[in-house]
N, C-alpha and C positions, 0 to 999 in steps of 0.2 A: 470384176469391176472393182477398182480401188476405192477405199473409203476416202471421202474428202479429208484433207489434212486436219480440219477442226475436229473430226471424229476420232482420228488416230491419236492426236496429242492434246486432248482436251485439258486445258488448265483449270477447268472448273471441278474436276474430280479430285485431283491432287495438286493444287496450285503450289508451285515452288515458292519458297520464302522470299527469294530475291525478286520475284515478279511484282507487278502492280498489285496493290491491295484490292483492286476491284474483283479480281478472280477469287480471292479468299472470302470476300464479302458475299459474292454470288454463291459460293459453295456453302458457307455458313447459313445464310438465309434460306437457300434452296433445301438444304438438309432439314432445317427446322420446320419449313413449310410441309414438305412431304412426310416428315416424321410426326406431324400433328400438333406441334407446339403452337403454330398459328393456324387456327381452324379456318376453313372456307368461310368467307364473309367477314372475317375479322380484319382489323387493320394491323399493319406492322407498326412497331413503335414509331413515334414522331421522328421526323428528319433530324431534329436537334439531338434527340436521344441516340440515334444511330451514329451521328457524327461523333458524338462524345465516346460512344462504345468502341467504335472502330478507329477513332483518331485519324480521320481522313478528311480531305477537302470535300466540299459539296459536289464538285464535278465528278470525283471518283465514286461517291455514293450514288449519284444519279446515273452514271454509266452502269453500275452494278444493277440498279433497279431496271434499267432498259433491257438488260440481258434477261432478267427474271420475267419481264413483260413478254419478251420474244419467246420464251419457253412456255408461255401460257399460265404461269403460276400466279401472277398478280396483275392487277390493273392499277394504273396510277391516275388519280383524278385530282385536278386542281381544287384546292380547299378541302378535299375529302381525305387525301392521303393515299397511301398504298394499301390496297385491299386484296386479300387472298381470294383468288377465283375458285369456283367449285372444281372439285377433282375432275369432273367430266370435261372441263375446259383445258386441263393440263395437256401438254404435248408428251404423252406417255411413251412415245417411241423416240423422243429426243434422247441421245445417248447419255447426257448428263442427268436428266430427270429419271431415266430408267435406272441408272447407277445409284442415284440417291434413294430411289424407292427400294431397291434391293438391299442397300446398306441399312435402311430403316426397318427391315423385316416386313415386307409387304403382306397384305392380307392374302390368304390362300386363293381367294377368288381371282385376284389380279394375276397371280402367278399362273393359275389355270387358264385364264383368258389369254395371257401372253403365249403360253405354250400352244394353245389352239391356233392362234394366228401364225405362229412359227411353223406348225405342222402343215398349214395350208400353203405358205409361200416358199419355205426353204427347199422342199423337193424340186419344185420347178426352177428355182434359182440355181440349185446344184446341177440339174440336168442341162440348163442353158450354159452354165460355166464349163461343164465337161465338153460340150459341143464346140464352143468358140474360143476356149483358152489356148494360149500359146504353150509350147513346151516349158518355157521359162516360168510362166504363170502357174502351170500345173506343179512344177517343182516347188515354187513358193508355197502353194497350198499344202503340198505334202510335208514340207518343213514346218509349217504352222501347225498342222495336225499332229506331227510328231512332238512338237513342243507342248501342245495341249495335253497329249497323252502322258508326257513325262512330268508335267507340273502337278504338284501336290497342294499348292496354296495359291490364292489370287495374287499375292505379292510376286511369286515367281513369274507370273504372266505379265504383270504391270511393270516389272523391273527387268528388262531384257539384258542388262549388263551384269546380272548376278553371276558369280563364278560357276564354271561348269564342274560337274562331278561325274563319276562313272555312271551313276544311276540317272542323272539328269544332264544330258548333253547340252552344249551351248545352243541357244535358240535365236532365230532372227527376231527383230523387233516385231511384235504382233499386237493387234487390238483384240482383246478377249472379253467375253462376258459370260456369266454363269448360264448354264442350260436351264436351271431353275434355282430358286432361292434355297431350296433344301437339298440340292444335288451338289456333289463335289466335282462333277465334270464341267468342263468349260468349252466354249466354242470360240475359235480364233480365226483371224484373217490377217495375213501378212501384208505389208505395204505393196508388195509386188503382185498380189493376187487380185 
């Protein structure tokens, strides 16, 4: 089953410089929240401070806040401001939130919980895929797996246009995430899988 395009090409993990500033604001504030700079229950800086910091219009900032609300990281209340929600309310399986958590060196308990959930669901998902996948989809999975095995850094997985080498063959565009925060192995899915 293919990932929705928003999961494959999330602009909130590595927003391009030429894109709308809202993606960069989402990434910056999201990373700061999951990294603990803004503790649960605390308020984000006032809107006027954020507007001056990011040098954007009110509508751009408010769109960024709406994305953070949708990810469960904050709640926006009139006259109260934007308040960081408890970690238990965060959408921890949202690809962006998960990426930010891993980038901020998550607590070992979170990684272990995530691994437990993956051990429960992934074997069944793999079995179902093996039964219903077309030959073309199976080929895409095999190519993505070969790319995962050949990669030595996360950047090789996130930048599919890197030049090929003998040790690292050209790989199709893939969506990849670490198997664990302390593991150098990666799990990938190609757009055709």
